C-alpha positions as CSV (number, residue, x, y, z in Angstrom):
1,M,84.7,94.5,134.2
2,S,83.3,93.3,130.5
3,G,81.7,95.0,127.5
4,N,82.8,97.5,125.1
5,H,83.5,101.2,127.0
6,L,84.0,105.0,125.4
7,M,86.6,107.0,127.1
8,V,86.1,111.1,125.9
9,V,88.9,113.6,127.2
10,Q,88.6,117.6,126.5
11,G,92.2,119.4,126.8
12,G,93.7,122.4,126.8
13,G,91.9,126.0,125.8
14,P,88.5,126.0,126.2
15,T,86.2,127.5,123.2
16,Q,83.0,128.2,121.6
17,V,81.8,124.7,120.3
18,L,84.2,122.6,122.4
19,N,81.4,120.7,123.9
20,A,79.4,120.7,120.4
21,T,82.5,117.9,119.9
22,L,81.6,116.3,123.3
23,A,77.2,116.6,122.2
24,A,78.5,115.9,119.1
25,V,80.4,111.7,120.1
26,V,78.0,110.8,122.8
27,D,75.3,111.7,120.3
28,E,77.1,109.7,117.8
29,A,78.0,106.5,120.0
30,R,74.2,105.8,120.9
31,R,73.2,105.6,117.7
32,T,75.3,103.4,117.0
33,R,75.1,101.1,120.0
34,A,78.5,99.9,119.4
35,F,79.8,101.1,123.6
36,D,78.3,99.5,126.7
37,R,79.2,102.5,128.8
38,I,80.3,106.3,127.6
39,M,82.6,108.1,130.1
40,G,84.3,111.3,130.3
41,A,87.7,112.6,132.2
42,C,86.9,114.8,134.8
43,S,89.4,117.7,134.3
44,G,91.3,116.7,131.1
45,T,94.2,113.7,131.2
46,R,93.9,114.7,135.1
47,G,91.5,112.8,135.4
48,L,92.8,109.5,134.2
49,V,95.2,109.8,136.3
50,E,92.9,110.3,139.4
51,G,89.8,108.1,138.0
52,A,87.5,111.3,138.2
53,F,84.9,110.3,135.8
54,A,81.6,111.5,134.7
55,D,78.8,109.3,133.6
56,L,77.9,110.1,130.4
57,N,75.4,107.8,129.6
58,R,72.9,109.7,131.4
59,L,72.8,112.7,129.4
60,T,69.1,113.1,127.4
61,K,68.4,114.0,124.9
62,S,67.9,117.4,126.0
63,E,70.2,117.9,127.6
64,L,72.8,117.1,125.0
65,E,71.0,120.0,122.8
66,L,71.3,122.8,125.6
67,L,75.0,121.2,125.6
68,R,75.7,122.2,121.9
69,V,75.1,125.7,122.4
70,T,77.5,125.9,125.6
71,P,80.5,127.6,125.6
72,G,83.4,126.7,128.5
73,A,84.3,122.5,128.3
74,A,81.4,120.3,130.5
75,L,84.1,118.0,131.0
76,G,87.0,120.2,133.4
77,S,90.5,120.4,130.7
78,S,93.7,120.8,132.3
79,R,97.3,121.6,130.7
80,F,98.6,118.8,132.3
81,R,102.0,116.0,131.4
82,P,101.8,112.9,132.6
83,S,104.5,111.5,134.7
84,D,105.6,107.9,134.1
85,E,104.2,106.9,137.9
86,D,100.3,109.1,136.0
87,M,100.9,106.9,133.1
88,R,101.1,103.3,134.9
89,R,97.5,105.7,136.8
90,I,96.2,105.9,133.9
91,L,96.9,102.7,132.1
92,E,95.1,101.3,135.7
93,S,92.4,103.0,135.2
94,L,91.5,101.7,131.9
95,R,92.1,98.5,132.4
96,N,89.9,98.7,136.0
97,L,87.2,100.2,133.9
98,G,87.8,98.1,131.0
99,V,88.0,100.8,128.8
100,K,89.0,99.6,124.8
101,S,88.1,102.8,123.3
102,V,89.5,106.8,123.8
103,L,88.4,109.9,122.2
104,F,90.8,113.0,123.0
105,I,89.9,116.4,121.8
106,G,92.0,118.8,121.9
107,G,94.9,120.0,120.5
108,N,98.4,120.0,119.1
109,G,99.6,119.1,123.0
110,T,96.9,117.3,123.2
111,M,97.9,114.6,120.4
112,E,101.0,114.7,121.6
113,G,99.7,113.4,125.0
114,A,97.2,111.2,123.8
115,G,99.9,109.5,121.3
116,R,102.3,109.2,124.6
117,I,99.4,107.0,126.2
118,L,98.9,105.0,123.2
119,R,101.9,103.6,123.3
120,Y,102.3,103.1,127.0
121,C,99.2,100.9,126.8
122,A,100.7,98.9,124.2
123,E,104.2,98.2,125.6
124,S,102.4,97.7,128.5
125,G,100.6,94.6,126.9
126,Y,97.2,96.7,127.1
127,E,96.0,96.8,123.8
128,I,93.5,100.1,122.8
129,Q,92.4,102.1,120.3
130,V,92.7,106.0,120.7
131,I,92.0,108.7,117.9
132,G,92.3,112.2,118.1
133,I,89.7,115.1,117.7
134,P,91.4,119.0,117.0
135,K,90.0,122.2,119.2
136,T,91.6,124.8,119.5
137,I,90.6,128.7,119.1
138,D,94.9,129.4,117.8
139,N,94.1,127.0,114.4
140,D,97.4,125.6,114.8
141,V,97.4,122.1,114.7
142,A,98.9,120.5,111.6
143,R,97.5,119.0,108.7
144,T,93.9,119.6,109.2
145,D,92.5,123.1,106.9
146,R,91.4,124.7,110.3
147,C,90.3,123.2,114.2
148,P,87.1,123.5,115.6
149,G,87.2,127.3,117.7
150,Y,89.1,129.0,115.7
151,A,86.0,130.4,113.7
152,S,83.7,131.8,115.9
153,A,87.1,133.4,118.0
154,A,88.2,134.6,114.6
155,R,84.0,136.0,114.1
156,F,84.3,137.3,117.7
157,I,88.0,139.1,116.5
158,A,86.9,141.0,113.1
159,Q,82.5,142.0,114.2
160,S,84.8,143.3,118.2
161,T,87.4,144.9,115.5
162,R,84.4,146.7,113.3
163,D,82.8,147.6,116.4
164,L,85.5,149.0,118.1
165,G,86.7,151.3,115.2
166,M,83.0,152.7,114.8
167,D,83.4,153.7,118.2
168,V,86.6,155.2,118.1
169,R,86.3,157.0,115.2
170,S,83.3,158.6,116.8
171,L,84.9,160.8,119.4
172,P,87.8,160.2,118.8
173,Q,90.0,158.8,120.7
174,P,93.8,159.0,119.0
175,V,94.8,155.9,119.1
176,T,93.6,152.3,120.4
177,I,95.2,148.8,120.5
178,L,93.4,146.1,120.1
179,E,95.0,142.3,122.2
180,T,94.1,139.1,120.6
181,M,95.0,135.4,121.8
182,G,97.7,134.0,120.0
183,R,100.4,132.5,122.1
184,S,102.8,131.1,118.6
185,V,100.7,132.5,116.2
186,G,98.1,135.4,114.8
187,W,95.5,133.0,113.2
188,I,92.9,135.4,115.2
189,A,95.0,138.8,115.1
190,A,94.8,138.6,111.4
191,A,91.0,137.9,111.3
192,A,90.9,141.4,112.8
193,A,91.5,142.4,109.4
194,A,88.2,140.2,107.7
195,G,85.6,142.5,108.6
196,K,87.7,145.7,106.7
197,E,86.3,147.2,103.9
198,S,87.3,150.3,103.0
199,D,91.0,151.9,103.5
200,E,89.6,154.1,106.6
201,D,87.9,151.2,108.7
202,A,90.0,149.8,111.3
203,P,92.5,148.1,111.6
204,H,95.1,150.1,110.4
205,V,98.1,148.0,111.2
206,V,97.3,143.8,111.9
207,C,100.6,142.4,114.3
208,V,101.6,139.1,114.1
209,P,104.1,136.5,115.5
210,E,104.8,134.9,112.4
211,V,106.4,138.4,111.1
212,A,109.0,140.1,113.7
213,F,107.9,142.7,115.0
214,D,109.2,146.7,114.2
215,F,108.9,149.1,116.9
216,D,110.6,151.9,115.4
217,G,107.3,150.9,111.9
218,F,104.9,150.6,114.1
219,V,104.9,153.6,115.4
220,G,105.8,155.5,112.0
221,V,102.2,153.6,110.6
222,I,100.1,154.5,114.1
223,D,102.0,158.4,113.3
224,G,101.0,158.4,110.2
225,A,97.1,156.9,110.2
226,V,96.5,159.6,113.2
227,A,97.6,162.2,110.8
228,K,95.8,161.0,108.0
229,R,92.4,160.3,110.0
230,G,93.1,161.8,113.7
231,W,93.0,158.4,115.4
232,A,93.8,154.9,114.7
233,V,92.8,150.5,116.0
234,A,96.0,148.7,115.7
235,V,95.9,145.2,116.3
236,V,98.7,143.1,117.4
237,S,98.7,139.0,118.7
238,E,99.7,139.0,122.4
239,G,102.6,136.8,121.4
240,L,104.8,139.3,119.1
241,R,108.5,138.4,118.9
242,D,110.8,140.8,118.1
243,Q,113.6,140.7,115.4
244,A,116.0,138.0,117.2
245,G,113.2,136.2,117.8
246,R,112.0,137.3,121.7
247,P,109.3,138.0,123.1
248,V,108.3,142.0,123.2
249,Y,106.6,141.2,126.2
250,Q,106.7,138.7,128.7
251,K,105.5,138.4,132.1
252,T,108.4,136.8,134.7
253,D,106.4,136.0,137.3
254,P,107.1,132.5,138.2
255,V,103.7,132.2,139.9
256,Q,101.6,133.1,136.8
257,A,103.1,130.6,134.7
258,D,101.2,128.0,133.1
259,P,101.0,123.6,134.7
260,L,103.2,123.3,131.1
261,N,105.8,126.3,133.1
262,R,105.5,128.3,130.5
263,P,105.0,132.8,131.1
264,L,101.1,133.8,131.4
265,T,100.9,135.1,128.2
266,G,99.2,138.4,127.6
267,G,100.2,142.6,128.6
268,V,101.4,143.4,125.1
269,G,99.0,145.6,123.7
270,Q,99.2,147.5,127.3
271,Y,103.3,147.2,127.0
272,L,102.9,149.4,123.3
273,A,99.6,151.4,123.9
274,D,102.1,153.1,126.6
275,E,105.3,153.2,124.2
276,V,103.4,154.7,121.7
277,A,101.8,157.4,124.2
278,A,105.2,158.7,125.1
279,R,106.5,158.6,121.6
280,L,103.9,160.9,120.0
281,G,102.4,162.5,123.3
282,I,98.8,161.4,122.5
283,R,96.4,159.9,124.4
284,C,96.9,155.9,123.6
285,R,94.7,153.1,125.0
286,C,94.8,148.6,125.2
287,E,91.6,147.1,125.3
288,K,92.5,142.9,125.8
289,P,89.4,140.8,125.6
290,G,91.5,137.7,126.4
291,L,88.8,134.2,127.3
292,L,85.9,136.2,125.7
293,G,87.7,136.3,122.8
294,R,86.6,131.9,122.9
295,A,83.7,132.3,125.7
296,S,81.5,134.3,123.5
297,M,77.9,132.6,122.6
298,L,76.4,135.1,120.6
299,H,79.5,135.3,118.3
300,V,79.4,131.3,117.8
301,S,79.7,130.8,114.0
302,Q,77.7,128.0,111.9
303,R,80.3,126.9,110.4
304,D,82.4,126.5,113.6
305,L,79.1,124.7,114.7
306,K,79.0,121.9,112.1
307,D,82.8,121.1,112.4
308,A,82.1,120.8,115.7
309,D,80.2,118.3,115.3
310,L,81.7,116.5,112.3
311,V,85.0,116.0,114.3
312,G,83.3,114.3,117.1
313,R,81.1,112.4,114.6
314,A,84.0,111.3,112.7
315,G,86.1,110.1,115.7
316,V,83.7,108.0,116.5
317,Q,83.1,106.5,113.0
318,G,87.2,106.0,113.4
319,L,86.9,104.0,116.4
320,L,83.8,101.4,114.4
321,S,86.3,101.3,112.3
322,G,89.5,100.2,113.7
323,R,91.4,103.3,113.4
324,S,93.7,104.1,115.7
325,G,96.5,106.6,116.3
326,E,94.9,108.7,114.2
327,M,93.4,112.0,114.2
328,V,90.3,113.8,112.4
329,S,91.6,116.3,110.0
330,L,89.1,118.5,108.3
331,L,89.8,118.9,104.7
332,P,89.2,122.4,102.4
333,L,85.6,123.4,101.9
334,D,84.9,122.9,98.7
335,K,82.7,125.6,96.1
336,H,79.8,124.5,97.9
337,Q,80.6,125.1,100.9
338,D,80.5,120.7,101.9
339,A,82.7,119.6,104.8
340,Q,84.9,116.5,104.4
341,Y,87.5,114.6,106.6
342,E,90.5,112.2,106.6
343,F,92.9,110.5,108.9
344,V,96.5,112.0,110.2
345,R,99.0,110.1,111.9
346,F,99.3,111.4,115.7
347,E,103.5,111.7,114.6
348,D,102.4,114.5,111.9
349,V,100.8,116.5,114.5
350,A,101.8,116.0,117.6
351,G,103.9,119.0,119.1
352,I,104.1,120.9,115.2
353,E,102.5,124.4,115.2
354,R,100.6,125.4,111.8
355,A,101.6,129.0,111.0
356,I,99.9,131.2,108.7
357,P,101.8,130.1,105.2
358,S,104.4,133.1,104.4
359,A,102.5,134.0,100.8
360,W,99.1,135.0,103.2
361,L,101.7,137.6,104.6
362,G,102.6,141.3,104.2
363,S,105.6,142.1,103.8
364,G,107.3,145.3,107.0
365,V,104.8,146.0,110.1
366,D,101.4,145.1,108.6
367,A,101.7,141.9,107.9
368,I,98.2,141.7,106.4
369,P,97.8,143.1,103.1
370,A,94.9,145.0,101.5
371,R,94.6,141.6,99.1
372,S,95.0,138.2,100.2
373,G,93.9,134.2,100.2
374,F,93.8,134.3,104.2
375,F,90.8,136.5,103.6
376,D,89.2,134.0,101.4
377,Y,89.5,131.2,103.3
378,V,88.2,132.8,106.2
379,R,85.6,134.5,105.5
380,P,83.6,131.9,104.7
381,L,84.9,130.1,108.4
382,M,83.7,132.7,110.0
383,G,80.8,134.0,108.4
384,E,78.4,137.1,107.7
385,L,79.1,139.9,109.9
386,K,76.6,142.9,111.3
387,C,77.6,145.7,108.5
388,Y,76.9,149.5,109.7
389,H,76.0,152.7,108.7
390,P,79.3,154.7,107.7
391,P,79.7,157.9,110.2
392,L,76.9,160.6,108.9
393,I,80.4,163.3,109.8
394,S,82.2,162.3,106.9
395,D,79.2,161.7,104.6
396,V,79.4,164.9,101.8
397,R,75.4,164.5,101.6
398,F,75.0,166.1,105.4
399,R,78.2,168.7,105.4
400,G,78.3,172.0,105.4
401,V,74.4,172.3,105.3
402,V,72.6,175.1,107.8
403,D,68.9,175.0,107.6
404,H,67.8,179.3,108.0
405,A,64.1,178.3,108.2
């Protein structure tokens, strides 16, 4: 099959803006008129193995516009590590389709897989170009200032924590623990504090995997917050670890493991809620938005949408300029909030997790200090949050007033 054919692969967990990147890739590839065919692998790398592909040339302009604001992974995604036999089948699929250019949209695991496929094809005498495009709500891909998907997840959790605080302080419920996603890093949990305007506001403690979890200290902070206010909200990342590096809570049922044999994350919030209730003798509940935090388009960040569009178009331009074995890397925003990018090698990205810089982390139980470079970083990414009137019960203008009329 002759011609210049492009293959697009979506890998790993979906985000609010993953399809925005896909739409940008298709639109840019069409605009350049450089590709005779644009195809998408169904269900990520697994589609390359099984020969399952979608014809992206058939998408209309209106369909691309709708795709841009659709959450999830329109092509389907997977966490799949090909075997040696699978690699042979991938090569066969690419060769039979005449694919010479491949774009992988995903996180550090996807970048590792992209580099592996590139090397295998080269060693087998089939020359292709491969470019990586970053994506993940976890924000843990190395060598990029931010990952499309993170800003929207951060916006969701910051607004949700603010909303939750307004609810909990109203009745009040003594303690609520909000569990966020984040297997190994705490970028999402940390963002919960970005909506905090005063000491009274939720959250009152944030715990992330980058800081060893101290259970006694955690209970002490909760106890102090309840004694002071009558209520407390804690935010914890699902991947919390203790001083020995062991998960604070982890499911052990092998049926619950993911395709990479990693235990299913989640559940630490309920575990801690039960422990706090038992120790302090007060009601403590857990809230866990889970997948909603990466699926809610009502919370999408406009900066995130722009970044998702930019990296998709940059990936296409990287192929056209002859690049290969590299990932698009977003540079820090300048004072005008303009976004720029560069390219970094797969070897500097693959399998490397980017944690929150230690300078942005607090010491002791609470990982995020009251003033931190983290907030200067995350707030421009999230955009403005919805603000509320403070509770009237705490306003001295409305207290102690008796109407004798």
